N, C-alpha and C positions, 0 to 999 in steps of 0.2 A: 480500527480497521487494519487489515493486514495488507502487506504489499502484494502485487501480483505474482503468480506462481510461475510465470514465464514472460518472455518478451523483453522489451527495452526497459531499462531501470536507469535512474539517475540520482546523483546525490542531491541536486536542486530540482527546479521544475514546478510546475503547477498541477500535475496530475496527481490526485490524492493517493492512488494505489501504485504509483510508479515513482514517487519522490521520497527518498530517504529522509530528507529534511523535514518534510511535512509529516511523515509517519512518527518522527521523533518530537513532534510539536514545535519545531523550529521554523523560522522564516524560510521561504523558498530560497533565498539568496544567502544563507548563512554560510560561512566559511568553514567547511569540513572537509576532511580528507579520510580515505579508507583505513588508515592507521589509527584515527581517533578512537578513544576508548569507548564512547558512546556508540559509534558505528559498529565497532567490533562486538560489543555486548548485543546489539540488535542482530547482528549476523550469527552470533554464536560462535565466533572464531577468535579465542583469546589471544593467539599469537600466531606467527608465521604468515604464509601467504594468504591473502584475501582477495576475493573477486566479486564483481557485481552479482553473479549468480548466487553467491552465499546469502543474498538478502531475499530471495524468492520466498514468498509466503511468510516472511517475519513480520511480527507485529510487536509494537510497543504499547499495546492497548491494555495489558494486565497491570493492575496497580495493587500494591500492598499498603495496608493501613499501618501507621505508627504514631506513637505518642510524642508530643513535642510542646515547646512554648510557642507563643506567638513570634513573629519575625520582629527582630530588633536591628538597630543600626550598628551596634557594637557587639563583640564576642562577649564582653564583661555583663553587659545588660542581659543577653540572652542566657547566660549561665546563672545569673542571679534570679531569673524568674522561675515561677512553678510551671511544671510540665501539666498542662490542662487543656490541650488541644489534640484533636485527631487530624492528621494529614495523611496524604498518600504519596507513594513513590513508585517509580518504574522498575526497580529492582526486585529480585526475589527474596532477599534476606530480610530479617525482622526490621531493621532500620536502614535508612538510606546510606549509601557510600558515594564516594567520589565518582562522577559520571552519571549518576541517577538524576532524574527529573522529579521535581516535587510540586504537589498540587494541594489545593484546599477541598477538592471534591473527589468522591469516589470514581467519578467518571474520567478523572484525570484531564479536565478541560480548563480549570481555572488555576493558572500558575501562581505559585507564591511569589512574593515580591523579593527583591534584592535585600540581603541582610544575613543575620545570624540567628540560629535557634539552637536551644539546648533540646536534644532528643532524649527519649526515655532511657537510654543506657548510660547517660551521664556525659556523653560526647556533646560537642557543638558541632554544627555544620555551616558552612558558608555557602550562600545561594547567589548565583550571577544572574544577569538580566534576562537570560533564557530559561531561568528556573532550574538550572543544573547545579548540583552539588559540586563545588570546585575545591573544597578543603574540609577537613574533619580532624578533631582531636579531642582529648579529654578536657572537660572543664576544670579550671583550677579553682580550688576552694579558697 
């Protein structure tokens, strides 16, 4: 669902089309600021000044499929596993990058667990408790 195209907008809150946190799939009271990468990505403002009006009509609802391993508790376990899963992320590139959210379903409603996965390009990603990619690097052989 997209954010409203006008009117009052907030980072937190309970109104689904007026809460940036809810649009991102985060708890209404998650601690976010306008300068955070995920908020900037949603607003389409990579750098410079950003305002609440930049979020009018923004939507985090589009997900991109990617290949991955299951989620593991360590980077080494993730990197050693076979890439045999299809997951989904909120970014537009082929594979998730830092700041993207990751899900097990194409509707982007079931968040992946905390841990590490090897993705189809040979990198690993680390996933936090909000299902956000917080780190990525090349798997060591």
